[in-house]
PLY file of the C-alpha trace (Angstrom):
ply
format ascii 1.0
element vertex 195
property float x
property float y
property float z
element edge 194
property int vertex1
property int vertex2
end_header
43.91 -12.39 -29.07
45.91 -9.42 -32.06
44.60 -6.81 -33.56
47.65 -5.84 -35.92
45.47 -7.18 -39.14
42.91 -4.54 -37.88
45.52 -1.69 -37.39
47.32 -2.95 -40.57
44.23 -2.64 -42.79
44.19 0.82 -41.18
47.60 2.40 -41.61
46.88 1.08 -45.68
43.95 2.83 -45.89
45.42 6.21 -43.89
48.61 5.35 -46.33
46.11 5.62 -50.00
44.56 8.96 -48.71
47.47 10.59 -47.77
48.81 9.15 -51.55
46.07 9.90 -53.56
45.95 13.88 -51.07
49.83 14.41 -52.79
49.04 12.68 -56.11
45.81 15.27 -56.96
47.67 18.04 -55.34
50.50 17.55 -57.94
51.73 20.77 -59.19
49.10 22.62 -57.16
50.73 23.54 -54.36
54.25 25.60 -54.93
57.39 23.35 -52.81
57.26 19.41 -52.36
55.12 17.08 -50.42
56.43 14.06 -48.94
54.39 11.27 -46.42
56.38 10.27 -43.22
54.57 8.03 -40.56
53.85 11.39 -38.82
51.52 12.25 -41.89
52.42 14.70 -44.67
55.42 17.02 -44.70
55.33 20.58 -47.05
57.92 21.79 -47.85
58.15 25.75 -49.48
61.67 25.73 -50.32
62.29 27.90 -52.84
62.46 27.09 -56.88
66.03 28.82 -56.96
68.38 30.27 -55.40
71.36 28.54 -53.25
68.95 25.10 -52.61
68.52 24.85 -55.94
72.49 25.77 -57.03
73.05 23.48 -54.65
71.72 20.33 -55.83
73.38 21.23 -59.08
76.26 21.45 -57.84
76.49 17.94 -56.23
74.72 16.26 -59.02
76.99 17.45 -61.55
80.22 16.71 -59.19
79.50 13.31 -58.99
78.45 12.39 -62.13
81.89 13.50 -62.91
83.99 10.63 -60.64
80.70 7.77 -61.45
81.12 5.12 -63.69
78.88 6.29 -66.35
75.97 2.90 -65.47
75.18 5.54 -62.21
73.74 8.74 -61.87
73.12 11.51 -59.43
68.80 11.75 -60.43
67.94 14.93 -59.39
63.46 14.94 -60.31
60.95 12.92 -60.43
60.06 10.46 -59.77
59.43 9.92 -55.53
61.09 7.63 -53.72
58.18 4.93 -51.99
57.66 2.09 -50.19
53.81 1.46 -48.47
54.83 -1.26 -46.26
56.38 1.64 -44.00
53.86 4.38 -45.68
56.62 6.62 -46.60
57.26 8.83 -49.88
60.04 10.62 -49.84
62.04 12.63 -52.66
64.97 13.27 -52.32
67.36 15.94 -54.32
69.79 14.10 -54.99
69.16 10.09 -55.86
72.40 8.20 -55.83
71.21 5.01 -58.01
71.95 2.91 -61.64
70.19 3.95 -64.45
68.93 0.66 -65.01
66.57 0.80 -61.25
64.96 3.92 -62.49
63.53 1.80 -65.58
60.19 1.35 -63.07
56.54 2.67 -63.73
56.18 4.79 -60.76
58.29 5.23 -57.62
61.66 4.10 -57.00
62.29 0.94 -54.89
64.62 2.79 -51.64
66.49 -0.64 -52.01
68.08 0.34 -54.94
69.75 3.61 -53.96
73.41 3.89 -53.16
73.10 7.14 -51.76
70.21 9.96 -51.05
71.52 13.64 -50.61
69.52 16.68 -49.25
70.37 20.37 -49.18
68.56 21.46 -46.63
65.80 24.01 -46.70
65.33 26.39 -44.83
61.66 26.38 -44.35
61.67 23.19 -42.67
65.13 22.08 -42.11
64.06 18.92 -38.71
62.87 17.84 -42.20
66.39 16.93 -43.41
68.00 16.94 -40.10
65.60 15.24 -37.68
62.95 13.26 -40.20
65.09 11.70 -42.86
67.91 10.79 -40.64
65.64 8.78 -38.34
63.35 7.26 -42.11
66.00 7.04 -44.58
67.58 3.52 -42.64
64.20 2.22 -41.75
64.50 2.50 -45.85
67.04 1.05 -46.58
68.99 3.49 -47.81
72.95 2.80 -47.34
73.95 6.27 -46.63
72.43 9.90 -47.20
74.29 13.07 -47.23
73.31 16.64 -46.12
74.19 19.78 -47.14
73.48 22.91 -45.46
73.57 26.06 -46.87
72.27 27.79 -43.41
75.68 27.13 -41.91
77.97 25.78 -44.54
78.11 22.17 -43.23
77.13 19.26 -43.32
77.18 14.68 -42.68
77.66 11.47 -44.15
75.47 9.31 -42.80
76.32 5.30 -43.27
76.38 1.60 -42.19
72.89 1.05 -40.74
72.48 -0.66 -37.68
69.42 -2.02 -35.41
68.66 -0.61 -32.78
65.92 -0.35 -29.86
64.60 2.28 -31.77
64.68 1.00 -35.18
67.35 0.88 -37.47
69.75 3.76 -37.55
72.91 4.83 -39.36
76.35 4.36 -36.98
78.61 5.99 -38.63
78.61 10.07 -38.60
81.04 12.04 -40.67
80.89 15.93 -40.49
82.25 17.96 -43.08
82.60 21.96 -43.83
82.68 23.46 -47.20
85.48 23.64 -48.23
86.94 20.00 -47.49
85.96 17.12 -50.11
83.84 14.93 -48.63
83.31 10.57 -49.23
79.98 9.95 -50.23
79.60 5.64 -50.61
82.50 5.10 -53.58
83.06 8.88 -54.41
84.60 11.73 -53.15
83.83 15.63 -54.28
84.28 19.41 -53.28
82.48 21.03 -51.34
84.41 24.41 -52.98
81.61 26.90 -53.64
78.53 26.03 -52.97
76.75 28.84 -51.77
74.85 29.84 -48.52
71.71 31.39 -47.88
71.70 34.58 -47.68
0 1
1 2
2 3
3 4
4 5
5 6
6 7
7 8
8 9
9 10
10 11
11 12
12 13
13 14
14 15
15 16
16 17
17 18
18 19
19 20
20 21
21 22
22 23
23 24
24 25
25 26
26 27
27 28
28 29
29 30
30 31
31 32
32 33
33 34
34 35
35 36
36 37
37 38
38 39
39 40
40 41
41 42
42 43
43 44
44 45
45 46
46 47
47 48
48 49
49 50
50 51
51 52
52 53
53 54
54 55
55 56
56 57
57 58
58 59
59 60
60 61
61 62
62 63
63 64
64 65
65 66
66 67
67 68
68 69
69 70
70 71
71 72
72 73
73 74
74 75
75 76
76 77
77 78
78 79
79 80
80 81
81 82
82 83
83 84
84 85
85 86
86 87
87 88
88 89
89 90
90 91
91 92
92 93
93 94
94 95
95 96
96 97
97 98
98 99
99 100
100 101
101 102
102 103
103 104
104 105
105 106
106 107
107 108
108 109
109 110
110 111
111 112
112 113
113 114
114 115
115 116
116 117
117 118
118 119
119 120
120 121
121 122
122 123
123 124
124 125
125 126
126 127
127 128
128 129
129 130
130 131
131 132
132 133
133 134
134 135
135 136
136 137
137 138
138 139
139 140
140 141
141 142
142 143
143 144
144 145
145 146
146 147
147 148
148 149
149 150
150 151
151 152
152 153
153 154
154 155
155 156
156 157
157 158
158 159
159 160
160 161
161 162
162 163
163 164
164 165
165 166
166 167
167 168
168 169
169 170
170 171
171 172
172 173
173 174
174 175
175 176
176 177
177 178
178 179
179 180
180 181
181 182
182 183
183 184
184 185
185 186
186 187
187 188
188 189
189 190
190 191
191 192
192 193
193 194
């Protein structure tokens, strides 16, 4: 006897209810809402300041070194996997422009890399939850920039573990050093820090 179909049906209904809530509150609440296996994450990031300036500089530096058909995209749409019951919103998505020609959310398997700037209000979302979720979603490279410490890490090489897919390689960096994300190296000079 198996109960998996009932569990899957219940999980699908729960995910749809969370998805409807996020869609209903879009633009009403400050920050951004994401869906994880644990529920809805509300990141109260500041709309301006070091977070946004870091995101802007990373996007511009990545687009300067990447081929023209790739973009370092900020903004909408989200990255979503209904199968895994997750909807995430990377600060920067490295993706082929052609893979963005979709209605609705982007398939996480089309991302070349996800880049996050750690928010002051919820650092565990970037350093813990997304380190777990992004390899499960099949995102091959995850780069984290942390304005709290002036440091970060690039995670890659997804491999299977008893706890599920995880990144096997982690390369830490300090602001001021060059960092390689996927195939492209950018400077981390002049990235702002939180006060």
